[in-house]
N, C-alpha and C positions, 0 to 999 in steps of 0.2 A: 841732169838726173835729179829727180825730186826725192828729197829725203825728209824723214820725220824725226824731229828731235827725240832723244831717248826718253826724256821725262814725259813727252806726249805719248809715246808708245806705252810706257808704264801706266799712265793715266787711263788710256783706253783699255788696257789689259784688265786693270782692277774694275773698271766700269762694266766691262763685259762679264767679268766674274761675278760681280754683285748682281747684275741683271739675271744671270743664269741661276744664281742662288735663290733669288726671289721667286723666279718661275718654278724652280724645283720645289721650294717649300709650299708654294700655292698648290702645285699639283699633288704634293704629298698630303696636304690638308684636305684635298677633295677626294682622296682615295677612299674607296668604300671600306667601311669597318669590317674586321674579321668576325664572322658569325660564331657565337659561342652559345651553346644550349646547355646550361647546367641542369643536371638531373635533380628532380624533386626527391629528396631523401627522407625528410622528417616533417610531419605536421603535428603541431601541438594545438589541441582543440579545447577552447575555453567555452564558457556558457554563452558568451556574446561575440565570438569570433574565432578565427583560426590563424595561427602563426605558422608560416611556411619557411622551410630551409632548403636551398639548392646548393649542390656542390659539383665542382668540376676541377680538372687540371688543365691549365691554359699555357700554351707555349708563347713566349714573348720574345721579341727582338730587342736588341739594345737600343735605348732611346725611347721615343714616344710610340705608343701603340693605341690604336682605336679598335675597341671591341664592341660588337653589337650583341647584347644579352638578349637571347630569345627564350620563349617558353615561360615568361613571367606572367603571373595572373593579371587579367585585365581589371580585377577589382582591387588592385594593390593600393594601399594608403602610402603615398610617397614619403610622408613624414616619418614613417616607421622603417624605412629602408636602411639596411646596414650591410656594408660590403667589407669583407676581410680578404686580404691577399697575403701570400707567403712572404718571407724575407727576400729583400732585393727588389721589390716592386712597390710602387706608390700610386695611389689613386689621386688623380689631379682634378677630374670633373666627372659629372654624371648628368645626363639629360635625355630627353626623348629623341628618337631618331626622326629626322626630317623626311626620310624616304618613306613612301607609302608601304605599309605592311601588307604582305600577301596573305591570303586565307590559309589557315591550317586546320587540321582535324582537331576537334575538341576531345575526341576519344580515340587515341591511337591504338589502344588494345582492341577496340571494336573493329578498327580498320584491319589489323592483323588477323583477327578471327574471321572476318568476312573474306579476306584473301585466301586463307587456308580452306574455308568451307567451299568457296567457289571453285578452287582447283580440285577438290575432292568430288564435287558435284559433276564437273566436266569429265573426270576420269570414270565416274560411275555411269554417266550417260554413254560414254564411248564403249564401255563393256557391255551395256545393254544392246547397243547397235550391233556389236560383234556377235552376241548370242542370237539375235534375230536373223542375221545373215547365215549363221551356221545352221539354224533350224530350217531356214528356207532352202539351203543347199541340200540338206538331208532329205527333205520332203520332195525336192525336184528330182532326185536320183533314186526313187523307189523302184523303177522298172529294171528288169534283168535282161541282159543281152541274149540274143538267140544263140543256141548251141546244143551240144549233147545233153541228154536229160540228167545224167549223173552230175555233170558240171553245173547244170542249172539248179539242181537241188542243193548243192553246197553253197552256191552264191545266195540263194534265197535264205538259207539258214543263217549265214553270216550277216546278211542285210537285216534280217528280222532281229537278230541279237543286238546289232548296232543301234537300230532304231529304238528298240525297247529300253536299252540302258542309257543311251546318250540323250534321247528326248526327255527322259525323266530328269536327268542331271541338269539339262538346259532349263527345264521348267522350275526346278528348285532354285537354281542360281538366279534365274530371272526374278522370282518372288523375293529373294533376299535383296537383290539390287534395287528393286522397285521400292521396298520398304526403306532402304538406305537413301534412295533418291527423295522420297517424301520427307524424310527427316531433314535432309540437307536443304531442301527447298524451304521448309519452315524456318530453319536456322538462318538462312541467308535473308529471308524476308524480315525476320526480327532484327537482324544486325544492320540492315541497310539504312534505316533512319538514324541510328546512332553513329554509324561510320560516316554518313553524309553530312552530319552537323559540323559546320566550320565556323570559324570566327577569325577576326584579325589577330595575327600574332603580335603580341605586345613586345615592342623592342625598346631597349634602353641602350644608349651609346655611352661607353665607359672609356675615358682617356686615362691611360696608365703609362707611367714612366718606369723603365727597367734599367738597372745599373749595367746589366750585361744580358746577353741572350741566355734565357733560362726558362724552365717550366715551373709554375707556381700553383699551389692550390687556391681555388677561388670559392668563397662561401658567401652566399646571398641570403639574407633574412629580411622578412617583412611581415606585415599583419594585414589581414582581410577581415573587416567587420561584417557580421551577419547576425541573424536572429536565431538563437537556439540551435547551433550546429551540433551540440551535445546535450541531450536531455537525460540526466541520470534518474533512475528509478530504483526502488528498493522494496523487496519482499521480506517480511519478517515471519519466520515459521517457528512456532512454539510447540513443545511437546505437551503431553496431557497435564503434567504437573506444573508447567510454566517455569521450571527450574533451569531450562536450557533454551536459548534462542539462537536460531540460525539466521544471520543477516545475508541475504542473497542480492547483491547489487547487480543491476543490469541497466540498459538504456538504449536509446536510439542515436546512432551516429549518422549525421548528414554531411555530405561533401558539398559545401557551399563556397568553396574556395575559387571556383571558376576554372580549375584545372583537374584533369583526370589523375587519380592516384594509381600508380602502378608499382606495387610491392614497396610501399613506403612504410617507414616507422611512424606509428601513431601513439601519441601521448595524450591522455585525457586529464583535464584539470577540472576541479570541482568548484571553481569560482570565476567571477567575471574578471576580465583584464581591465584594470582601472585606467580610465582615460585621464583623470586628474589626480595626480599623486602629490599635489602641493600640500604643505603643512598648514593646517588652519591656525589662525592667529586669535588669541584670546584678547578681546577688546574690553575696556572698562565697562562695568555694569552701572550705567548712569540712570538715575531716577529723576523725572521732572513732571510737572503738571500738564505739559502739552502732549505727552505721549509721543516723544520724539523717536527718532530712528535708533533703536538700540536692540540688542539681542534678547532682552528679557531673561527668562529662566533658561533658555536654550533647550537642548534635547532632554527629554524625560523618558526613561524606560518604562515599559508597561509591566515589568516584573521586578521582583526584589530578590535579594540574595536569600537563598533557602538551602536547606539540606546541610550535610556535613561532608567532610573529605576523609572519611574513615575507610573508604574502599581502596583497594590496591589495583591500579590499572594493570592489564596484562598486555603482552606483546601481540599486536595484530598486524597482518600483512598489508592492510589497506592504508591509504593516506589520501590527502587531497590531490595527489599526483599518481596516476596509474599508467603504465606502459603496456600496450597490447603486446603479448608475447610473439605473435606471428605477424609477418608483413601483410599489409592490407592493400587490396586492389579494389578501387571503387570509382565508378564513372562520375563525371561532373554532374551534380544534381542528384546522385544516387543516395540511398539510405541503407543502413544495415543495423540489425540488432546485435548488440554486444553483451555477452555475459561475463561478469567479473568474478573472481574466485570468492566463494562463500566463506563466511567467518562465523564460527561458533563461540558464543560467550555464555558464561554462567550467569544466571539471573536469580533474584530473590522475589518469588511471587507474593503478592499482597492483594487483598480484597478491599475495595473501597465502596462505601455506601454513603449516599447523601439523601436521606429519606425526605428531607424538606423539598427536594426537587424531583426525585424519581424513586419508584419502588424497586428498580433494578439494582443489583449489586454488580459492580464492575470488577473484573479481574485485570490486574496490571502487574507487570514485571519490572523490577528495577535492575538495571544492567550497569556494571562498571567495565572500564576498558574499552569504551566505545569511541574514545577521542580520535582514533585514527581512521574511522570509517567515513566513507563518502555518504553523507546524510542529505537527502533532499528534504523539501519542506514537509512531505507526507510520505507514508509508506503503506503498502497493502499488507494486511495482517492475516495470517493463517494459524488456526489453533486446532490441534489434533487432526490435521489434514484437511480441514474445512475452512473456506474463506469466511472471515469475520467481518471485515470492512476496512476502512482506511483510518489511520491515526496520524495526528500532527506530530512533527518532530521539531524540537527547538534546540539546535546545537549551540546557541548562545546561552548556555546554562553555566552557572557559577559553582554548582556542586558536581560531584563526580558521578552521580547516578542519573541515568537516562530512564525516564518512565515511559513504558510502552503499554498501551491499552490492548488487552486481548479479548475484549467482549464481555458479555453478561454471563452470570452464573445463576442458574435457576435453583441450585441446591442450597442457596442462602436466601432467606426471606427476611425482609425488614418491614417495619410498620412505624407510623408516627401518629400518635393520638394526643388530643388536647384534654388534660385533666381539669384545668381551672381556667375560667374565662370571666374575670371580674372587671367591671367598669362602673365607676361612680365618682362622686365628688369627694374631695378630701375635707373632713370636718374642720371648721374654723380656718378655712383657706379659700383662696380664689382659684384653686387648681383642681384639675380632674386627674384621676388615677386609673390606670389600667394595669391589671396583674394577670399574667399568663403563666401556666405551668404545662409542660409537654412531657410525654413519655415516649421513648423510643424502644422498639422491640426488635430483636434479631435472633434468628434460629439457624443453627448449622445442621443441615440434613446430610452432610458428607459423612463418609465412613472414617474419616480421619480429622484430627484437629486442624483448624485453620486460623490464620491471623487476619484480622479485619480492622480497617480504620474507618471510623464513622465521623462524619462532619455535620454540624448544624451551626446555628448562630443566634446571638442576641443582638438587638438593635444598638446602635451607637448614636450619640447626640451630636449634632452639628450646631445647635443653638444653646445659649446659656440658660434660656427659659425652660428647656426640656431636660429633665433629669431622668437618667436611666440607672437603675439599681439592680444588680444581679443578685438574686436571692439564693439560687442553688445551681451549681454547675454539674452536679451528678458525677463528680470525679473527673470531669473533662479538663483539658488544658485550655485556658482562655487567652486569646490574643486580644488585649484590651484596645489595641489600635483599630482592629477590623471587626471585633466582636465574634470571631470564629471560635467554635468549640470543637475540640478534637479528642476522640476516644480511640485508643489502640487496645484491642481485645484479642485474646487467644481463646477460642471457643472449642471445647471438646466435641467429639462427634455426638450428634443428637441433642446438644445442649442449647438452651436459649437464655437470654439475659435482657433485663429491662434497665433503662437509663432515664433518669428524670432531671429536668432542669427548669428553672423558672426565673422570672424577672418582673419588675414593675416600672412603669413610666408615669411620671408626673409632669403635667404641662398646663399652661393657662387655659381656663375654661373658654375664653373668648377667641382662642386660636386653635381650631381643630387640627388634630394630627391623626392621620390614617394609620392605625395599628391593627385593628381587629377586622377580620373578615366576618361580618355579622351573619352572613348566610351559612357559615360553617358551624355545624353543631358539634357538641362534645360527643365523641364516640368512644366505645370501649376498646382498649388495646387488644391486639390480636391474640396474645398468648397469656391471657390472665387465667 
């Protein structure tokens, strides 16, 4: 009898057990992942893209689990992908699925609507066929059987009544059903292209380890870059006095995420999502004769600090973040107009005149408490119910007042006249002198007093050989750095006022300086 030593039996037993374990693990690794389709719950729309959030509850077995995440946007930026699992589960790896993805409908809501419309159309057509058969049956049985005259008369009377009432009802019902049939045909024709649009279902395979068998919440977040998915706009409506402004924000929302939105929560953001948030480094400002690689002066703003901070901001419901109150359903590639809640703010009206550049007087309103509003670069302005035009808005202001232009005011008249125009050589000198005097005129034709700000200017010298001397400011505030003159007047109704200012310029005779428009003649002021 042939026998096997005990140690050899144990060795073969462990070898078979190890081989079985390897085969089992290899088969388990090749097992198809469990499909999971997290529902799209929230989209956050920026000016340059959309952040999407999916949520689901996933049952897990103890140990390793392979999940196939379905319904993810094909436009996903993998670097922005973030996955959260509940307690007791851990994400080990994430990658694309090697199996070919089958086609899926890009607009499931259109598919559902088409299915319902098709079923209703079939039911309508069946009812029409039934009515046609009933009408044919009635018309085929209009003859009366032979018999006694009394019985014949009664049968004729009942048949005539039936035909008269039932044929009318059949015709009315047929007309209603034909109208419904035409509507359903048009609806199904419009839905078919949207429901037939398919694309490859984007699949991601997630390897998860669970401590025990449990069900955990799964949250998936990522970002899809696109061009202007949210375009905010703003209408500013002012009353007749300009003392109250209504800011009416609205805009165009575009679904450029690559997925259909079905009753999702939409959050609108007023800024771009920054791709580079690294902190800049201030390098030494080195000067050399070779013009080497250095930053020079760096960034220079085109405006300076102005105004005061005397205003008191008020509470406003708007901010750079706005959540649409109702759930939004929007097909992939669709667009929708959104109106945001309007905000009323008190304003201080002020008239502005720059007679050196324009004969028009501009009405503008200064608003405080605007800091929380969603301000685009420009807004459409309406004054007294009429469209005025567009105005630029600069939210990077350092003062608390936002200036909003409301258009021209024909009841205020301004003029600019030249009273003195002297040009000649300076005695006992090699210089030439120009002396100019101007007069500004303003009249208030309103029935009430108005506050008006008037701007003009004197030249400034950028060369030491050119000397500018201000002779008269006419009571204006002079900014010596820019040469700007500012008058702030309160004019009673029907009143007018004249303002004079003058200056002289000395410069070398051999270096001409363009100051005077020689073709301009001295003219009389308008209100002398």
